[in-house]
C-alpha positions in Angstrom: 44.5 12.4 -54.4 47.8 10.6 -53.5 48.0 12.4 -50.0 44.2 11.1 -49.2 45.7 7.5 -50.2 48.8 7.6 -48.4 46.5 9.1 -44.9 44.5 6.1 -45.7 46.9 3.7 -45.6 48.7 5.2 -42.6 45.4 5.2 -40.7 44.9 1.6 -41.6 48.6 0.7 -40.7 48.3 2.5 -37.3 44.9 0.6 -36.6 46.5 -2.8 -37.6 49.7 -2.4 -35.6 47.8 -0.8 -32.6 45.8 -4.0 -32.7 48.7 -6.3 -32.7 50.3 -4.5 -29.8 47.1 -4.6 -27.9 47.2 -8.6 -28.5 50.6 -8.8 -27.1 49.8 -6.7 -24.2 46.7 -8.7 -23.5 48.7 -12.2 -24.0 51.7 -10.8 -21.7 49.0 -9.7 -18.9 47.4 -13.2 -18.9 50.6 -15.3 -19.1 52.7 -13.7 -16.2 50.7 -15.0 -13.4 51.5 -18.6 -15.0 55.0 -18.1 -15.2 55.7 -18.9 -11.5 53.4 -22.0 -11.4 55.2 -25.3 -11.9 53.7 -28.2 -14.2 54.3 -30.2 -17.1 51.5 -28.3 -18.9 52.8 -24.8 -18.1 53.1 -22.7 -21.3 53.5 -19.6 -20.3 57.0 -19.2 -21.2 56.0 -20.0 -25.0 53.4 -17.4 -24.7 55.8 -14.8 -23.5 57.6 -15.7 -26.4 55.1 -14.7 -28.9 53.4 -11.9 -26.8 56.3 -9.8 -25.8 57.4 -9.1 -29.4 53.9 -8.8 -30.5 53.7 -5.8 -28.2 57.0 -4.4 -28.6 57.1 -4.4 -32.5 53.2 -3.6 -32.9 53.6 -0.6 -30.3 56.9 0.7 -32.1 55.2 0.0 -35.7 52.1 2.0 -34.3 54.1 5.0 -33.1 56.0 5.1 -36.3 52.7 4.9 -38.3 50.7 7.6 -36.3 54.0 10.0 -36.6 53.9 9.7 -40.1 50.4 10.0 -40.2 50.5 13.3 -38.2 53.4 14.5 -40.6 51.5 13.8 -43.8 48.3 15.4 -42.1 50.1 18.6 -41.1 52.2 19.3 -44.1 52.1 17.1 -47.1 55.1 19.0 -48.7 57.6 18.1 -46.1 56.7 14.7 -45.6 57.2 14.1 -49.4 60.8 15.9 -49.5 62.4 14.8 -45.9 64.3 11.7 -44.8 64.2 10.4 -41.3 67.9 11.4 -41.1 67.3 14.9 -42.2 65.8 17.4 -39.7 62.6 19.1 -40.8 62.7 22.9 -40.9 
């Protein structure tokens, strides 16, 4: 039962972090053309300050959640006993 709860939570995490990464990517792409434009109301830099970390952190956490999800899905015993610094057999 605990394995299924872990799988469900990891699925939710990967979907949530994936959505955050996609949102960051969309706002980054929308802000890039406005970076070169001048003007008093150019907020492209502020959008990039928020969007780029969302893209990078969301993408990294999504990758980690999917990696853990696959590890738990394939072999539940190794996921519970190995640590990230310890190589799996």
